[in-house]
Backbone as a ProteinNet text record, in pm:
[ID]
protein_1_A
[PRIMARY]
MIKLRLKRFGKKFEASYRIVAMNNDTRRDGRPLEELGFYNPRTDEVKLNAEAITKRLQDGAQPTDTVRRILEKANLLEQKVRA
[TERTIARY]
23924.8	23909	24018.9	24032.5	24138.7	24164.8	24276.5	24287	24382.1	24392.8	24466.6	24566.3	24674.9	24731.5	24894	24959.7	25064.6	25185.9	25284.1	25384.7	25506.3	25538.3	25687.1	25819	25895.1	26061.1	26125.7	26248.2	26376.1	26413.2	26512.8	26599.4	26501.7	26580.6	26507.2	26472	26392.6	26348	26374.6	26376.7	26370.6	26244.5	26159.1	26027.9	25978.6	25983.8	25897.7	25813.1	25710.8	25599.8	25572.5	25524.8	25466.9	25306	25225.4	25100.9	25076.1	25022.5	25021.5	24863.7	24805.1	24727	24792.7	24683.2	24729	24556.9	24581.6	24458.2	24453.4	24361.7	24358.7	24427.1	24460	24516.5	24657.3	24717.8	24850.2	24890.2	25041.2	25116.8	25150.9	25204.8	25199.9	25326.1	25415.7	25539.7	25532.1	25455.2	25425.6	25453.2	25406.2	25428.9	25283.6	25310	25198.6	25137.2	24975	24931.3	25001.3	25004.2	25075.6	25086.7	25226.9	25245	25192.9	25137.9	25038.2	25115.4	25198.1	25245.1	25376.2	25389.2	25482.9	25438.1	25460.2	25457	25562.8	25619.9	25756.3	25671.5	25643.8	25575.1	25670.4	25819.3	25894.9	25926	25862.1	25866.5	25757.6	25653.7	25514.1	25543.4	25619.2	25637.1	25519.9	25455.4	25385.4	25379.6	25393.8	25386.5	25305.9	25182.8	25082	25067.5	25051	25006.3	24842.8	24823.4	24639.7	24551.1	24614.3	24520.6	24498.4	24618.5	24594.2	24549.6	24523.1	24467.3	24288.1	24281.5	24154.8	24088.1	24138.4	24124.4	24085.8	24184.4	24152.1	24053.4	24039.9	23872.4	23748.3	23780.5	23681.6	23621.2	23738.3	23722.1	23698.4	23665.2	23605.9	23697.3	23845.9	23933.5	23898.3	23919.3	23920.4	24018.9	24044.7	24159	24121.4	24251.2	24277.6	24219.2	24233.6	24213.4	24315.4	24453.4	24561.6	24555.6	24564.1	24564.5	24453	24308.1	24166.1	24221.2	24296.7	24335.3	24423.1	24561.1	24647.7	24572.1	24453	24396.5	24321.4	24267.2	24176.7	24243.4	24367.7	24464.5	24488.2	24527.9	24548.1	24420.5	24307.6	24171.6	24148.8	24193	24143.1	24015.2	23995.1	23864.6	23790.1	23655.9	23542.6	23588.3	23570.1	23573.9	23456.8	23481	23388.6	23291.4	23146.5	23099.5	23047.6	23133.3	23077.6	22958.5	22860.7	22752	22734.9
-7821.9	-7691.2	-7639.3	-7487.7	-7430.5	-7391.3	-7398.8	-7397	-7288.1	-7182.4	-7118.9	-7166.7	-7212.3	-7287.2	-7229.2	-7317.4	-7295.3	-7402.6	-7349.9	-7439.6	-7413.3	-7505.8	-7511.9	-7485.3	-7393.2	-7403.5	-7348.4	-7375.3	-7321.7	-7436.6	-7410.4	-7529.2	-7619.5	-7742.2	-7805.9	-7747	-7747.9	-7666.6	-7495.6	-7475.7	-7307.8	-7304.6	-7362.6	-7338.6	-7213.4	-7176.3	-7075.6	-7091.4	-7007.7	-7056.7	-6961.3	-6994	-6935.7	-6932.9	-6837.7	-6878.5	-6922.2	-6990	-6988.5	-7061.8	-7065.1	-7082.1	-7224.3	-7346.1	-7474.2	-7524.8	-7646	-7728.3	-7794.5	-7852.5	-7937.1	-8046.7	-8112.9	-8240.8	-8247.3	-8126.3	-8122.7	-8141.9	-8217.1	-8242.9	-8100	-8113.3	-7965.3	-7918.6	-7971.5	-7886.8	-7889.6	-7940.3	-7898.5	-7776.1	-7769.9	-7686.2	-7581.8	-7430.8	-7375.7	-7272.5	-7249	-7188.9	-7038.4	-6986.2	-6852.9	-6850	-6780.2	-6742.3	-6601.4	-6623.3	-6447.4	-6417.1	-6472.2	-6430.4	-6533.1	-6444.7	-6507	-6531.2	-6618.9	-6617.5	-6692.6	-6630.8	-6682.7	-6681.9	-6794.6	-6821.8	-6756.7	-6769.2	-6779.3	-6605.2	-6556.3	-6388.4	-6317.5	-6400.5	-6348.7	-6267.8	-6229.2	-6186.9	-6215.5	-6097.7	-6140.8	-6067.5	-6110.5	-6013.2	-6101.5	-5997.7	-6068.8	-5954.2	-6013.3	-5929.1	-5951.2	-5830.6	-5816.7	-5816.6	-5747.8	-5796.2	-5914.2	-6005	-6137.9	-6233.5	-6174.7	-6274.6	-6252.7	-6139.5	-6075.8	-6147.2	-6143	-6167.2	-6335	-6414.8	-6572.1	-6622.8	-6524.5	-6534.2	-6491.4	-6403.3	-6372.6	-6503.7	-6549.6	-6651.4	-6782.5	-6749.1	-6916.7	-7001.7	-6929.5	-7039.2	-7048	-7131	-7176.2	-7179.6	-7074.5	-7069.4	-7184.1	-7228	-7355.7	-7300.3	-7356.5	-7270.9	-7178.4	-7217.9	-7136.5	-7008.6	-7031.2	-6914.5	-6840.8	-6873.8	-6770.6	-6688.9	-6774	-6688.5	-6555.7	-6603.5	-6513.7	-6392.4	-6461.9	-6304.8	-6257.3	-6309.3	-6228.7	-6119.5	-6147.8	-6075.6	-5952.4	-5964.4	-5871.9	-5802.7	-5826.8	-5765.5	-5798.9	-5895.8	-5922.2	-6005.1	-6036	-6146.6	-6090.5	-6097.4	-6040.1	-6095.7	-6002.8	-6098.9	-6179.9	-6296.4	-6361.4	-6312.3	-6323.2	-6260.6	-6379.1	-6359.3	-6466.1	-6447.8	-6519.6	-6494.1	-6555.7
4410.8	4464.3	4501.3	4504.9	4514	4701.3	4776.3	4889.2	4942.5	5000.2	5065.6	5196.7	5173.2	5275.9	5311.4	5406.5	5418.3	5321.2	5306.5	5240.1	5310	5393.1	5483.9	5377.9	5455.5	5384.3	5525	5517.8	5600.7	5654.5	5769.1	5840	5890.2	5974.7	6056.9	6165.7	6279.5	6402.5	6352.8	6220	6221.3	6119.2	6126	5985.2	5961.7	5803.3	5803.8	5676	5657.2	5614.8	5480.5	5356.3	5236.9	5250.9	5221.6	5226.4	5048.8	4991	4886.8	4853.6	4711.1	4676.3	4554.3	4625.2	4558.9	4538.9	4459	4452.4	4560.7	4606.5	4734.9	4732	4640.5	4622.4	4618.7	4613.2	4560.4	4733	4729.2	4841.9	4918.9	5031.9	5103.6	5040.6	5012.3	4948.5	4796.6	4725.3	4613.1	4540.9	4386.4	4305.2	4345.8	4395.1	4398	4283.5	4278.1	4159.7	4171.4	4301.5	4314.7	4455.1	4497.6	4635	4690.7	4808.2	4828.8	4926.3	5017	5134.3	5215.1	5301.1	5418.4	5550.5	5604.7	5762.2	5830	5961.1	6046.8	6216.9	6235.9	6346.3	6447.7	6446.8	6541.1	6596.4	6486.6	6520.7	6510.2	6450.1	6447.5	6313.8	6211.5	6104.5	6026	5951.9	5845.6	5724.7	5587	5464.3	5382.8	5370.1	5258.9	5132.9	5038.1	4901.2	4917.8	4936.5	5009.4	4850.7	4761.4	4654.1	4578.5	4550.5	4531	4583.6	4770	4827.3	4800.8	4823.8	4816.4	4679.9	4552.7	4467.7	4413.7	4495.9	4512	4588.3	4700	4780.7	4720.3	4635.2	4570.7	4462.1	4397	4306.2	4362.8	4511.6	4568.4	4635.5	4665.5	4712.1	4874.5	4938	5055.3	5152.1	5265.5	5309.6	5440.4	5486.9	5601.8	5726	5865.2	5942	5998.7	6007.6	6030.3	5941.6	5822.9	5696.3	5719.8	5786.3	5811.6	5940	6057	6168.2	6115.8	6047.5	5974.2	5896.3	5862.6	5732.9	5848.8	5920.1	6014.3	6112	6114.5	6216.5	6105.9	5993.9	5909.7	5824.3	5892.6	5865.7	5691.2	5656.7	5512.3	5521.2	5593.8	5615.8	5720.2	5700.1	5802.2	5918.5	6012.7	6150.2	6181.7	6247.9	6279.5	6389.4	6392.2	6480.1	6570	6707	6808.5	6906	6863.4	6945.3	7072.1
[MASK]
+++++++++++++++++++++++++++++++++++++++++++++++++++++++++++++++++++++++++++++++++++

């Protein structure tokens, strides 16, 4: 199964993340199938490739919880209805 998840990079204590599509059994910093965006938690900077992300989601890729929240903030996922 393909997952949309974060791949860590950057210096120690100054982490940044790339949003990538990977197989679910690949290690966190392994080779991704495709890089889809960038997330910097220190400055809340987010850059996303919307076309590639929607294509991966339509093909059945499952985002992790953190990536799901990032995509919801960017309105790339349907907002969850809270009842």
